mmCIF file of the C-alpha atoms, coordinates in Angstrom:
data_MODEL
# 
_entry.id   MODEL 
# 
loop_
_atom_site.group_PDB 
_atom_site.id 
_atom_site.type_symbol 
_atom_site.label_atom_id 
_atom_site.label_alt_id 
_atom_site.label_comp_id 
_atom_site.label_asym_id 
_atom_site.label_entity_id 
_atom_site.label_seq_id 
_atom_site.pdbx_PDB_ins_code 
_atom_site.Cartn_x 
_atom_site.Cartn_y 
_atom_site.Cartn_z 
_atom_site.occupancy 
_atom_site.B_iso_or_equiv 
_atom_site.pdbx_formal_charge 
_atom_site.auth_seq_id 
_atom_site.auth_comp_id 
_atom_site.auth_asym_id 
_atom_site.auth_atom_id 
_atom_site.pdbx_PDB_model_num 
ATOM 1   C CA . MET A 1 1   ? 26.214 -52.028 82.326 1.00 0.00 ? 1   MET A CA 1 
ATOM 2   C CA . LYS A 1 2   ? 25.111 -48.584 83.461 1.00 0.00 ? 2   LYS A CA 1 
ATOM 3   C CA . ILE A 1 3   ? 26.509 -45.299 81.817 1.00 0.00 ? 3   ILE A CA 1 
ATOM 4   C CA . LEU A 1 4   ? 25.925 -41.668 82.485 1.00 0.00 ? 4   LEU A CA 1 
ATOM 5   C CA . ALA A 1 5   ? 27.114 -39.227 79.968 1.00 0.00 ? 5   ALA A CA 1 
ATOM 6   C CA . ILE A 1 6   ? 27.814 -35.556 81.311 1.00 0.00 ? 6   ILE A CA 1 
ATOM 7   C CA . GLY A 1 7   ? 27.444 -33.703 78.118 1.00 0.00 ? 7   GLY A CA 1 
ATOM 8   C CA . ASN A 1 8   ? 25.288 -31.610 75.806 1.00 0.00 ? 8   ASN A CA 1 
ATOM 9   C CA . SER A 1 9   ? 23.917 -32.060 72.316 1.00 0.00 ? 9   SER A CA 1 
ATOM 10  C CA . PHE A 1 10  ? 27.148 -33.970 71.126 1.00 0.00 ? 10  PHE A CA 1 
ATOM 11  C CA . SER A 1 11  ? 26.618 -36.607 73.820 1.00 0.00 ? 11  SER A CA 1 
ATOM 12  C CA . GLU A 1 12  ? 22.785 -36.583 72.853 1.00 0.00 ? 12  GLU A CA 1 
ATOM 13  C CA . ASP A 1 13  ? 24.046 -37.412 69.412 1.00 0.00 ? 13  ASP A CA 1 
ATOM 14  C CA . ALA A 1 14  ? 26.322 -40.185 70.460 1.00 0.00 ? 14  ALA A CA 1 
ATOM 15  C CA . THR A 1 15  ? 24.022 -41.876 72.777 1.00 0.00 ? 15  THR A CA 1 
ATOM 16  C CA . CYS A 1 16  ? 20.658 -41.468 71.034 1.00 0.00 ? 16  CYS A CA 1 
ATOM 17  C CA . TYR A 1 17  ? 20.693 -45.194 69.497 1.00 0.00 ? 17  TYR A CA 1 
ATOM 18  C CA . LEU A 1 18  ? 23.234 -46.763 71.793 1.00 0.00 ? 18  LEU A CA 1 
ATOM 19  C CA . GLN A 1 19  ? 20.774 -48.557 73.947 1.00 0.00 ? 19  GLN A CA 1 
ATOM 20  C CA . ARG A 1 20  ? 19.001 -50.088 70.647 1.00 0.00 ? 20  ARG A CA 1 
ATOM 21  C CA . VAL A 1 21  ? 22.363 -50.726 69.140 1.00 0.00 ? 21  VAL A CA 1 
ATOM 22  C CA . SER A 1 22  ? 23.266 -52.683 72.285 1.00 0.00 ? 22  SER A CA 1 
ATOM 23  C CA . GLN A 1 23  ? 19.893 -54.586 72.301 1.00 0.00 ? 23  GLN A CA 1 
ATOM 24  C CA . GLY A 1 24  ? 19.573 -53.872 75.996 1.00 0.00 ? 24  GLY A CA 1 
ATOM 25  C CA . GLU A 1 25  ? 23.024 -54.759 77.363 1.00 0.00 ? 25  GLU A CA 1 
ATOM 26  C CA . LEU A 1 26  ? 23.739 -51.058 77.961 1.00 0.00 ? 26  LEU A CA 1 
ATOM 27  C CA . TYR A 1 27  ? 21.875 -48.806 80.264 1.00 0.00 ? 27  TYR A CA 1 
ATOM 28  C CA . VAL A 1 28  ? 22.625 -45.332 79.105 1.00 0.00 ? 28  VAL A CA 1 
ATOM 29  C CA . ARG A 1 29  ? 21.141 -41.994 80.280 1.00 0.00 ? 29  ARG A CA 1 
ATOM 30  C CA . ASN A 1 30  ? 22.513 -38.590 78.949 1.00 0.00 ? 30  ASN A CA 1 
ATOM 31  C CA . LEU A 1 31  ? 22.805 -35.173 80.750 1.00 0.00 ? 31  LEU A CA 1 
ATOM 32  C CA . TYR A 1 32  ? 21.660 -32.616 78.312 1.00 0.00 ? 32  TYR A CA 1 
ATOM 33  C CA . ILE A 1 33  ? 22.151 -28.576 78.455 1.00 0.00 ? 33  ILE A CA 1 
ATOM 34  C CA . GLY A 1 34  ? 22.600 -27.375 74.997 1.00 0.00 ? 34  GLY A CA 1 
ATOM 35  C CA . GLY A 1 35  ? 26.116 -25.913 74.184 1.00 0.00 ? 35  GLY A CA 1 
ATOM 36  C CA . CYS A 1 36  ? 27.322 -27.063 77.861 1.00 0.00 ? 36  CYS A CA 1 
ATOM 37  C CA . SER A 1 37  ? 30.953 -26.438 78.583 1.00 0.00 ? 37  SER A CA 1 
ATOM 38  C CA . LEU A 1 38  ? 32.974 -28.148 81.413 1.00 0.00 ? 38  LEU A CA 1 
ATOM 39  C CA . GLU A 1 39  ? 32.979 -24.364 83.031 1.00 0.00 ? 39  GLU A CA 1 
ATOM 40  C CA . ARG A 1 40  ? 29.164 -24.717 82.766 1.00 0.00 ? 40  ARG A CA 1 
ATOM 41  C CA . HIS A 1 41  ? 28.961 -28.206 84.259 1.00 0.00 ? 41  HIS A CA 1 
ATOM 42  C CA . MET A 1 42  ? 30.879 -26.957 87.310 1.00 0.00 ? 42  MET A CA 1 
ATOM 43  C CA . GLU A 1 43  ? 28.547 -23.932 87.643 1.00 0.00 ? 43  GLU A CA 1 
ATOM 44  C CA . CYS A 1 44  ? 25.535 -26.298 87.588 1.00 0.00 ? 44  CYS A CA 1 
ATOM 45  C CA . LEU A 1 45  ? 27.425 -28.630 90.204 1.00 0.00 ? 45  LEU A CA 1 
ATOM 46  C CA . THR A 1 46  ? 28.362 -25.927 92.659 1.00 0.00 ? 46  THR A CA 1 
ATOM 47  C CA . GLY A 1 47  ? 24.969 -24.193 92.200 1.00 0.00 ? 47  GLY A CA 1 
ATOM 48  C CA . GLU A 1 48  ? 22.907 -27.357 92.510 1.00 0.00 ? 48  GLU A CA 1 
ATOM 49  C CA . LEU A 1 49  ? 21.196 -26.269 89.605 1.00 0.00 ? 49  LEU A CA 1 
ATOM 50  C CA . LYS A 1 50  ? 18.371 -28.526 88.297 1.00 0.00 ? 50  LYS A CA 1 
ATOM 51  C CA . GLU A 1 51  ? 18.949 -27.577 84.488 1.00 0.00 ? 51  GLU A CA 1 
ATOM 52  C CA . TYR A 1 52  ? 19.845 -30.640 82.819 1.00 0.00 ? 52  TYR A CA 1 
ATOM 53  C CA . ASP A 1 53  ? 17.332 -32.778 80.504 1.00 0.00 ? 53  ASP A CA 1 
ATOM 54  C CA . PHE A 1 54  ? 17.944 -36.417 81.911 1.00 0.00 ? 54  PHE A CA 1 
ATOM 55  C CA . GLN A 1 55  ? 17.493 -38.194 78.567 1.00 0.00 ? 55  GLN A CA 1 
ATOM 56  C CA . LYS A 1 56  ? 17.019 -41.776 77.546 1.00 0.00 ? 56  LYS A CA 1 
ATOM 57  C CA . ASP A 1 57  ? 17.540 -42.529 73.767 1.00 0.00 ? 57  ASP A CA 1 
ATOM 58  C CA . GLY A 1 58  ? 17.737 -38.781 72.947 1.00 0.00 ? 58  GLY A CA 1 
ATOM 59  C CA . LYS A 1 59  ? 14.351 -38.084 74.685 1.00 0.00 ? 59  LYS A CA 1 
ATOM 60  C CA . ALA A 1 60  ? 14.139 -35.965 77.979 1.00 0.00 ? 60  ALA A CA 1 
ATOM 61  C CA . LEU A 1 61  ? 12.604 -37.719 80.762 1.00 0.00 ? 61  LEU A CA 1 
ATOM 62  C CA . ARG A 1 62  ? 12.524 -34.815 83.295 1.00 0.00 ? 62  ARG A CA 1 
ATOM 63  C CA . LYS A 1 63  ? 14.840 -32.089 84.701 1.00 0.00 ? 63  LYS A CA 1 
ATOM 64  C CA . ILE A 1 64  ? 17.565 -33.033 87.039 1.00 0.00 ? 64  ILE A CA 1 
ATOM 65  C CA . SER A 1 65  ? 20.603 -31.760 88.709 1.00 0.00 ? 65  SER A CA 1 
ATOM 66  C CA . LEU A 1 66  ? 24.107 -33.121 88.250 1.00 0.00 ? 66  LEU A CA 1 
ATOM 67  C CA . GLN A 1 67  ? 24.205 -34.347 92.038 1.00 0.00 ? 67  GLN A CA 1 
ATOM 68  C CA . GLU A 1 68  ? 21.038 -36.091 91.642 1.00 0.00 ? 68  GLU A CA 1 
ATOM 69  C CA . ALA A 1 69  ? 21.816 -37.566 88.411 1.00 0.00 ? 69  ALA A CA 1 
ATOM 70  C CA . LEU A 1 70  ? 25.074 -38.893 89.750 1.00 0.00 ? 70  LEU A CA 1 
ATOM 71  C CA . ARG A 1 71  ? 23.168 -40.375 92.903 1.00 0.00 ? 71  ARG A CA 1 
ATOM 72  C CA . TYR A 1 72  ? 20.405 -41.988 90.545 1.00 0.00 ? 72  TYR A CA 1 
ATOM 73  C CA . LYS A 1 73  ? 22.209 -45.181 89.867 1.00 0.00 ? 73  LYS A CA 1 
ATOM 74  C CA . GLU A 1 74  ? 25.356 -46.941 90.840 1.00 0.00 ? 74  GLU A CA 1 
ATOM 75  C CA . TRP A 1 75  ? 27.059 -45.913 87.607 1.00 0.00 ? 75  TRP A CA 1 
ATOM 76  C CA . ASP A 1 76  ? 29.492 -48.160 86.088 1.00 0.00 ? 76  ASP A CA 1 
ATOM 77  C CA . TYR A 1 77  ? 31.015 -45.479 83.541 1.00 0.00 ? 77  TYR A CA 1 
ATOM 78  C CA . ILE A 1 78  ? 30.781 -41.821 83.558 1.00 0.00 ? 78  ILE A CA 1 
ATOM 79  C CA . THR A 1 79  ? 31.675 -39.890 80.556 1.00 0.00 ? 79  THR A CA 1 
ATOM 80  C CA . VAL A 1 80  ? 32.904 -36.223 80.402 1.00 0.00 ? 80  VAL A CA 1 
ATOM 81  C CA . GLN A 1 81  ? 33.639 -34.110 77.248 1.00 0.00 ? 81  GLN A CA 1 
ATOM 82  C CA . GLN A 1 82  ? 34.266 -30.267 76.544 1.00 0.00 ? 82  GLN A CA 1 
ATOM 83  C CA . VAL A 1 83  ? 31.728 -28.233 74.483 1.00 0.00 ? 83  VAL A CA 1 
ATOM 84  C CA . SER A 1 84  ? 32.283 -28.582 70.669 1.00 0.00 ? 84  SER A CA 1 
ATOM 85  C CA . GLY A 1 85  ? 33.597 -25.091 70.076 1.00 0.00 ? 85  GLY A CA 1 
ATOM 86  C CA . LEU A 1 86  ? 36.243 -25.453 72.841 1.00 0.00 ? 86  LEU A CA 1 
ATOM 87  C CA . SER A 1 87  ? 36.990 -29.016 72.329 1.00 0.00 ? 87  SER A CA 1 
ATOM 88  C CA . GLY A 1 88  ? 40.370 -28.241 70.688 1.00 0.00 ? 88  GLY A CA 1 
ATOM 89  C CA . ILE A 1 89  ? 41.261 -25.450 72.819 1.00 0.00 ? 89  ILE A CA 1 
ATOM 90  C CA . GLU A 1 90  ? 43.437 -27.180 75.283 1.00 0.00 ? 90  GLU A CA 1 
ATOM 91  C CA . ASP A 1 91  ? 43.642 -24.400 78.089 1.00 0.00 ? 91  ASP A CA 1 
ATOM 92  C CA . SER A 1 92  ? 39.716 -24.172 78.147 1.00 0.00 ? 92  SER A CA 1 
ATOM 93  C CA . TYR A 1 93  ? 39.418 -27.594 79.858 1.00 0.00 ? 93  TYR A CA 1 
ATOM 94  C CA . GLU A 1 94  ? 41.083 -26.482 83.191 1.00 0.00 ? 94  GLU A CA 1 
ATOM 95  C CA . PRO A 1 95  ? 40.555 -26.100 86.169 1.00 0.00 ? 95  PRO A CA 1 
ATOM 96  C CA . PHE A 1 96  ? 36.972 -27.382 85.307 1.00 0.00 ? 96  PHE A CA 1 
ATOM 97  C CA . LEU A 1 97  ? 37.638 -30.647 83.912 1.00 0.00 ? 97  LEU A CA 1 
ATOM 98  C CA . GLY A 1 98  ? 40.067 -31.586 87.014 1.00 0.00 ? 98  GLY A CA 1 
ATOM 99  C CA . GLN A 1 99  ? 37.162 -30.222 89.456 1.00 0.00 ? 99  GLN A CA 1 
ATOM 100 C CA . LEU A 1 100 ? 34.374 -32.402 87.863 1.00 0.00 ? 100 LEU A CA 1 
ATOM 101 C CA . ILE A 1 101 ? 36.591 -35.694 87.933 1.00 0.00 ? 101 ILE A CA 1 
ATOM 102 C CA . GLU A 1 102 ? 37.565 -34.789 91.588 1.00 0.00 ? 102 GLU A CA 1 
ATOM 103 C CA . HIS A 1 103 ? 33.889 -34.457 92.466 1.00 0.00 ? 103 HIS A CA 1 
ATOM 104 C CA . ILE A 1 104 ? 32.852 -37.722 90.520 1.00 0.00 ? 104 ILE A CA 1 
ATOM 105 C CA . LYS A 1 105 ? 35.438 -39.772 92.225 1.00 0.00 ? 105 LYS A CA 1 
ATOM 106 C CA . GLN A 1 106 ? 34.257 -38.588 95.336 1.00 0.00 ? 106 GLN A CA 1 
ATOM 107 C CA . SER A 1 107 ? 30.485 -39.133 94.636 1.00 0.00 ? 107 SER A CA 1 
ATOM 108 C CA . ASN A 1 108 ? 30.818 -42.226 92.604 1.00 0.00 ? 108 ASN A CA 1 
ATOM 109 C CA . PRO A 1 109 ? 34.103 -43.768 93.912 1.00 0.00 ? 109 PRO A CA 1 
ATOM 110 C CA . THR A 1 110 ? 33.262 -47.231 91.894 1.00 0.00 ? 110 THR A CA 1 
ATOM 111 C CA . ALA A 1 111 ? 32.814 -45.456 88.404 1.00 0.00 ? 111 ALA A CA 1 
ATOM 112 C CA . LYS A 1 112 ? 35.215 -45.369 85.688 1.00 0.00 ? 112 LYS A CA 1 
ATOM 113 C CA . ILE A 1 113 ? 35.674 -41.887 84.127 1.00 0.00 ? 113 ILE A CA 1 
ATOM 114 C CA . ILE A 1 114 ? 35.896 -41.987 80.334 1.00 0.00 ? 114 ILE A CA 1 
ATOM 115 C CA . LEU A 1 115 ? 36.742 -38.859 78.029 1.00 0.00 ? 115 LEU A CA 1 
ATOM 116 C CA . HIS A 1 116 ? 34.498 -38.797 74.958 1.00 0.00 ? 116 HIS A CA 1 
ATOM 117 C CA . ARG A 1 117 ? 36.598 -37.413 71.921 1.00 0.00 ? 117 ARG A CA 1 
ATOM 118 C CA . THR A 1 118 ? 34.008 -35.550 69.833 1.00 0.00 ? 118 THR A CA 1 
ATOM 119 C CA . TRP A 1 119 ? 34.136 -34.544 66.243 1.00 0.00 ? 119 TRP A CA 1 
ATOM 120 C CA . ALA A 1 120 ? 35.248 -31.719 63.818 1.00 0.00 ? 120 ALA A CA 1 
ATOM 121 C CA . TYR A 1 121 ? 32.651 -29.696 62.090 1.00 0.00 ? 121 TYR A CA 1 
ATOM 122 C CA . GLU A 1 122 ? 31.826 -29.913 58.586 1.00 0.00 ? 122 GLU A CA 1 
ATOM 123 C CA . GLN A 1 123 ? 34.115 -28.081 55.864 1.00 0.00 ? 123 GLN A CA 1 
ATOM 124 C CA . ASP A 1 124 ? 31.489 -25.530 55.329 1.00 0.00 ? 124 ASP A CA 1 
ATOM 125 C CA . SER A 1 125 ? 30.098 -25.143 58.814 1.00 0.00 ? 125 SER A CA 1 
ATOM 126 C CA . THR A 1 126 ? 28.848 -21.735 59.893 1.00 0.00 ? 126 THR A CA 1 
ATOM 127 C CA . HIS A 1 127 ? 29.155 -22.331 63.362 1.00 0.00 ? 127 HIS A CA 1 
ATOM 128 C CA . GLN A 1 128 ? 30.589 -19.279 65.353 1.00 0.00 ? 128 GLN A CA 1 
ATOM 129 C CA . ASP A 1 129 ? 33.359 -21.059 67.088 1.00 0.00 ? 129 ASP A CA 1 
ATOM 130 C CA . PHE A 1 130 ? 34.731 -22.546 63.638 1.00 0.00 ? 130 PHE A CA 1 
ATOM 131 C CA . ILE A 1 131 ? 36.996 -19.540 63.446 1.00 0.00 ? 131 ILE A CA 1 
ATOM 132 C CA . ARG A 1 132 ? 39.205 -20.804 66.095 1.00 0.00 ? 132 ARG A CA 1 
ATOM 133 C CA . TYR A 1 133 ? 40.205 -23.462 63.893 1.00 0.00 ? 133 TYR A CA 1 
ATOM 134 C CA . ASP A 1 134 ? 40.664 -21.161 60.863 1.00 0.00 ? 134 ASP A CA 1 
ATOM 135 C CA . ASN A 1 135 ? 37.525 -22.554 59.547 1.00 0.00 ? 135 ASN A CA 1 
ATOM 136 C CA . LYS A 1 136 ? 39.245 -25.630 58.741 1.00 0.00 ? 136 LYS A CA 1 
ATOM 137 C CA . GLN A 1 137 ? 37.801 -29.190 59.366 1.00 0.00 ? 137 GLN A CA 1 
ATOM 138 C CA . GLU A 1 138 ? 41.382 -30.929 59.664 1.00 0.00 ? 138 GLU A CA 1 
ATOM 139 C CA . VAL A 1 139 ? 42.737 -28.126 61.876 1.00 0.00 ? 139 VAL A CA 1 
ATOM 140 C CA . MET A 1 140 ? 39.859 -28.619 64.073 1.00 0.00 ? 140 MET A CA 1 
ATOM 141 C CA . TYR A 1 141 ? 40.279 -32.457 64.331 1.00 0.00 ? 141 TYR A CA 1 
ATOM 142 C CA . GLU A 1 142 ? 43.751 -32.452 64.906 1.00 0.00 ? 142 GLU A CA 1 
ATOM 143 C CA . LYS A 1 143 ? 43.335 -30.015 67.796 1.00 0.00 ? 143 LYS A CA 1 
ATOM 144 C CA . ILE A 1 144 ? 40.738 -32.214 69.357 1.00 0.00 ? 144 ILE A CA 1 
ATOM 145 C CA . TRP A 1 145 ? 42.940 -34.918 69.010 1.00 0.00 ? 145 TRP A CA 1 
ATOM 146 C CA . LYS A 1 146 ? 45.789 -33.331 70.833 1.00 0.00 ? 146 LYS A CA 1 
ATOM 147 C CA . ALA A 1 147 ? 43.720 -31.789 73.517 1.00 0.00 ? 147 ALA A CA 1 
ATOM 148 C CA . SER A 1 148 ? 41.875 -35.092 74.481 1.00 0.00 ? 148 SER A CA 1 
ATOM 149 C CA . GLU A 1 149 ? 45.127 -37.031 74.319 1.00 0.00 ? 149 GLU A CA 1 
ATOM 150 C CA . HIS A 1 150 ? 46.730 -34.699 76.658 1.00 0.00 ? 150 HIS A CA 1 
ATOM 151 C CA . TYR A 1 151 ? 44.015 -34.604 79.314 1.00 0.00 ? 151 TYR A CA 1 
ATOM 152 C CA . ALA A 1 152 ? 43.516 -38.454 78.892 1.00 0.00 ? 152 ALA A CA 1 
ATOM 153 C CA . LYS A 1 153 ? 47.145 -38.866 79.891 1.00 0.00 ? 153 LYS A CA 1 
ATOM 154 C CA . LYS A 1 154 ? 46.864 -36.366 82.676 1.00 0.00 ? 154 LYS A CA 1 
ATOM 155 C CA . TYR A 1 155 ? 44.051 -37.896 84.475 1.00 0.00 ? 155 TYR A CA 1 
ATOM 156 C CA . ASP A 1 156 ? 44.354 -41.439 83.005 1.00 0.00 ? 156 ASP A CA 1 
ATOM 157 C CA . LEU A 1 157 ? 41.257 -41.343 80.992 1.00 0.00 ? 157 LEU A CA 1 
ATOM 158 C CA . PRO A 1 158 ? 40.279 -44.026 78.394 1.00 0.00 ? 158 PRO A CA 1 
ATOM 159 C CA . ILE A 1 159 ? 39.042 -42.178 75.287 1.00 0.00 ? 159 ILE A CA 1 
ATOM 160 C CA . ILE A 1 160 ? 35.837 -43.042 73.328 1.00 0.00 ? 160 ILE A CA 1 
ATOM 161 C CA . PRO A 1 161 ? 37.200 -42.092 69.631 1.00 0.00 ? 161 PRO A CA 1 
ATOM 162 C CA . VAL A 1 162 ? 34.118 -40.907 68.197 1.00 0.00 ? 162 VAL A CA 1 
ATOM 163 C CA . GLY A 1 163 ? 35.939 -37.972 66.374 1.00 0.00 ? 163 GLY A CA 1 
ATOM 164 C CA . ASP A 1 164 ? 38.317 -40.282 64.740 1.00 0.00 ? 164 ASP A CA 1 
ATOM 165 C CA . ALA A 1 165 ? 35.615 -42.622 63.349 1.00 0.00 ? 165 ALA A CA 1 
ATOM 166 C CA . ILE A 1 166 ? 33.795 -39.733 61.929 1.00 0.00 ? 166 ILE A CA 1 
ATOM 167 C CA . GLN A 1 167 ? 36.915 -38.307 60.172 1.00 0.00 ? 167 GLN A CA 1 
ATOM 168 C CA . LYS A 1 168 ? 37.739 -41.516 58.852 1.00 0.00 ? 168 LYS A CA 1 
ATOM 169 C CA . LEU A 1 169 ? 34.344 -41.942 57.152 1.00 0.00 ? 169 LEU A CA 1 
ATOM 170 C CA . ARG A 1 170 ? 35.007 -38.649 55.666 1.00 0.00 ? 170 ARG A CA 1 
ATOM 171 C CA . THR A 1 171 ? 38.496 -39.191 54.364 1.00 0.00 ? 171 THR A CA 1 
ATOM 172 C CA . GLU A 1 172 ? 38.150 -42.940 53.487 1.00 0.00 ? 172 GLU A CA 1 
ATOM 173 C CA . THR A 1 173 ? 34.738 -43.323 51.844 1.00 0.00 ? 173 THR A CA 1 
ATOM 174 C CA . LYS A 1 174 ? 33.289 -41.730 48.676 1.00 0.00 ? 174 LYS A CA 1 
ATOM 175 C CA . GLU A 1 175 ? 29.881 -42.038 50.149 1.00 0.00 ? 175 GLU A CA 1 
ATOM 176 C CA . PHE A 1 176 ? 30.695 -39.708 53.094 1.00 0.00 ? 176 PHE A CA 1 
ATOM 177 C CA . ASP A 1 177 ? 33.352 -37.296 51.287 1.00 0.00 ? 177 ASP A CA 1 
ATOM 178 C CA . TYR A 1 178 ? 31.471 -34.191 51.340 1.00 0.00 ? 178 TYR A CA 1 
ATOM 179 C CA . LEU A 1 179 ? 33.522 -32.093 49.298 1.00 0.00 ? 179 LEU A CA 1 
ATOM 180 C CA . ASN A 1 180 ? 33.407 -34.513 46.613 1.00 0.00 ? 180 ASN A CA 1 
ATOM 181 C CA . GLY A 1 181 ? 29.648 -35.210 46.278 1.00 0.00 ? 181 GLY A CA 1 
ATOM 182 C CA . GLY A 1 182 ? 29.238 -37.379 49.155 1.00 0.00 ? 182 GLY A CA 1 
ATOM 183 C CA . SER A 1 183 ? 26.786 -37.022 51.880 1.00 0.00 ? 183 SER A CA 1 
ATOM 184 C CA . SER A 1 184 ? 27.585 -34.905 55.026 1.00 0.00 ? 184 SER A CA 1 
ATOM 185 C CA . LEU A 1 185 ? 27.749 -36.523 58.357 1.00 0.00 ? 185 LEU A CA 1 
ATOM 186 C CA . CYS A 1 186 ? 26.427 -33.289 59.979 1.00 0.00 ? 186 CYS A CA 1 
ATOM 187 C CA . ARG A 1 187 ? 22.963 -32.071 59.740 1.00 0.00 ? 187 ARG A CA 1 
ATOM 188 C CA . ASP A 1 188 ? 23.695 -28.424 60.428 1.00 0.00 ? 188 ASP A CA 1 
ATOM 189 C CA . GLY A 1 189 ? 27.472 -28.141 60.049 1.00 0.00 ? 189 GLY A CA 1 
ATOM 190 C CA . TYR A 1 190 ? 28.319 -29.623 63.426 1.00 0.00 ? 190 TYR A CA 1 
ATOM 191 C CA . HIS A 1 191 ? 25.496 -31.749 64.871 1.00 0.00 ? 191 HIS A CA 1 
ATOM 192 C CA . LEU A 1 192 ? 25.540 -35.450 63.517 1.00 0.00 ? 192 LEU A CA 1 
ATOM 193 C CA . THR A 1 193 ? 22.931 -36.411 61.032 1.00 0.00 ? 193 THR A CA 1 
ATOM 194 C CA . LEU A 1 194 ? 20.162 -38.331 62.740 1.00 0.00 ? 194 LEU A CA 1 
ATOM 195 C CA . ASP A 1 195 ? 20.560 -41.336 60.689 1.00 0.00 ? 195 ASP A CA 1 
ATOM 196 C CA . TYR A 1 196 ? 24.216 -42.190 59.668 1.00 0.00 ? 196 TYR A CA 1 
ATOM 197 C CA . GLY A 1 197 ? 26.009 -39.648 62.034 1.00 0.00 ? 197 GLY A CA 1 
ATOM 198 C CA . ARG A 1 198 ? 24.431 -40.702 65.194 1.00 0.00 ? 198 ARG A CA 1 
ATOM 199 C CA . TYR A 1 199 ? 24.637 -44.476 64.044 1.00 0.00 ? 199 TYR A CA 1 
ATOM 200 C CA . ALA A 1 200 ? 28.258 -44.397 63.542 1.00 0.00 ? 200 ALA A CA 1 
ATOM 201 C CA . ALA A 1 201 ? 28.923 -42.643 66.950 1.00 0.00 ? 201 ALA A CA 1 
ATOM 202 C CA . ALA A 1 202 ? 26.730 -45.286 68.670 1.00 0.00 ? 202 ALA A CA 1 
ATOM 203 C CA . LEU A 1 203 ? 28.744 -48.005 67.118 1.00 0.00 ? 203 LEU A CA 1 
ATOM 204 C CA . ILE A 1 204 ? 32.008 -46.589 68.436 1.00 0.00 ? 204 ILE A CA 1 
ATOM 205 C CA . TRP A 1 205 ? 30.511 -46.377 71.981 1.00 0.00 ? 205 TRP A CA 1 
ATOM 206 C CA . TYR A 1 206 ? 28.989 -49.855 71.772 1.00 0.00 ? 206 TYR A CA 1 
ATOM 207 C CA . ARG A 1 207 ? 32.394 -51.220 70.854 1.00 0.00 ? 207 ARG A CA 1 
ATOM 208 C CA . PHE A 1 208 ? 34.276 -49.296 73.539 1.00 0.00 ? 208 PHE A CA 1 
ATOM 209 C CA . PHE A 1 209 ? 32.049 -50.437 76.462 1.00 0.00 ? 209 PHE A CA 1 
ATOM 210 C CA . THR A 1 210 ? 31.280 -54.182 75.234 1.00 0.00 ? 210 THR A CA 1 
ATOM 211 C CA . GLY A 1 211 ? 34.269 -55.069 73.379 1.00 0.00 ? 211 GLY A CA 1 
ATOM 212 C CA . SER A 1 212 ? 32.050 -56.562 70.916 1.00 0.00 ? 212 SER A CA 1 
ATOM 213 C CA . SER A 1 213 ? 32.387 -56.564 67.068 1.00 0.00 ? 213 SER A CA 1 
ATOM 214 C CA . ILE A 1 214 ? 30.471 -53.728 65.237 1.00 0.00 ? 214 ILE A CA 1 
ATOM 215 C CA . MET A 1 215 ? 29.782 -56.208 62.630 1.00 0.00 ? 215 MET A CA 1 
ATOM 216 C CA . GLU A 1 216 ? 27.448 -58.235 64.789 1.00 0.00 ? 216 GLU A CA 1 
ATOM 217 C CA . VAL A 1 217 ? 25.027 -55.149 65.458 1.00 0.00 ? 217 VAL A CA 1 
ATOM 218 C CA . THR A 1 218 ? 21.781 -55.826 63.584 1.00 0.00 ? 218 THR A CA 1 
ATOM 219 C CA . TYR A 1 219 ? 19.940 -52.602 64.545 1.00 0.00 ? 219 TYR A CA 1 
ATOM 220 C CA . ALA A 1 220 ? 19.951 -49.849 62.086 1.00 0.00 ? 220 ALA A CA 1 
ATOM 221 C CA . PRO A 1 221 ? 17.961 -46.564 62.270 1.00 0.00 ? 221 PRO A CA 1 
ATOM 222 C CA . ARG A 1 222 ? 14.617 -46.600 60.431 1.00 0.00 ? 222 ARG A CA 1 
ATOM 223 C CA . GLY A 1 223 ? 14.947 -45.192 56.787 1.00 0.00 ? 223 GLY A CA 1 
ATOM 224 C CA . THR A 1 224 ? 18.568 -46.041 56.371 1.00 0.00 ? 224 THR A CA 1 
ATOM 225 C CA . LYS A 1 225 ? 20.062 -47.884 53.215 1.00 0.00 ? 225 LYS A CA 1 
ATOM 226 C CA . ARG A 1 226 ? 21.765 -51.230 53.941 1.00 0.00 ? 226 ARG A CA 1 
ATOM 227 C CA . ASN A 1 227 ? 24.687 -50.537 51.780 1.00 0.00 ? 227 ASN A CA 1 
ATOM 228 C CA . LEU A 1 228 ? 25.520 -47.369 53.854 1.00 0.00 ? 228 LEU A CA 1 
ATOM 229 C CA . ILE A 1 229 ? 25.140 -49.196 57.016 1.00 0.00 ? 229 ILE A CA 1 
ATOM 230 C CA . ASP A 1 230 ? 27.698 -51.655 55.677 1.00 0.00 ? 230 ASP A CA 1 
ATOM 231 C CA . ILE A 1 231 ? 30.100 -49.306 54.734 1.00 0.00 ? 231 ILE A CA 1 
ATOM 232 C CA . ILE A 1 232 ? 29.878 -47.462 58.316 1.00 0.00 ? 232 ILE A CA 1 
ATOM 233 C CA . GLN A 1 233 ? 30.143 -50.825 60.193 1.00 0.00 ? 233 GLN A CA 1 
ATOM 234 C CA . LYS A 1 234 ? 33.313 -51.663 57.987 1.00 0.00 ? 234 LYS A CA 1 
ATOM 235 C CA . THR A 1 235 ? 34.893 -48.366 58.106 1.00 0.00 ? 235 THR A CA 1 
ATOM 236 C CA . VAL A 1 236 ? 34.789 -47.557 61.648 1.00 0.00 ? 236 VAL A CA 1 
# 
């Protein structure tokens, strides 16, 4: 199964461990430009700009254009997403999401297009866009949820619910309840931690694409604690 993520650092976080979690069942590549919005993706597409890092397991293989990446394989799935700061701002998606979807349908007619629902920032995040959500994690989460639901329905796109899983870990486990002494799932207030945050995201992608039980996953990132891995697997 071949998956191409058209994204940024948030899709990098989500796909970094995915091939290892799937034990080779999934072939995954990520298109990375830091802070890349849907508008920027369309600028790269129309300008045929070779500005993306073509990533495998979170590491850049080479520079590539969006057109070249779409032609690189006969992709089974292609994921799209909005940049994190605008992910809950519904009117920021258009017209760029519609334009990108139309191009993908023309260039890769057999690929299924998927919407990646990303996560809200940490409670004390200093990200400049957090003010759009009154600097409140719950407000950001709800707005991301509503915006992604709207466009999933408009374009008939299945959703990878990573943001839901991250929020569930934050609110339903004491281990990741940051405000009450638990560990944050963000390493800098917005990107996922390199261990448990990225791992949780990979599990959601794995279950979405394979339909397999997360409890059957044996891989865990180096240095992680078994009890926390178990909590993540049971919760998400």
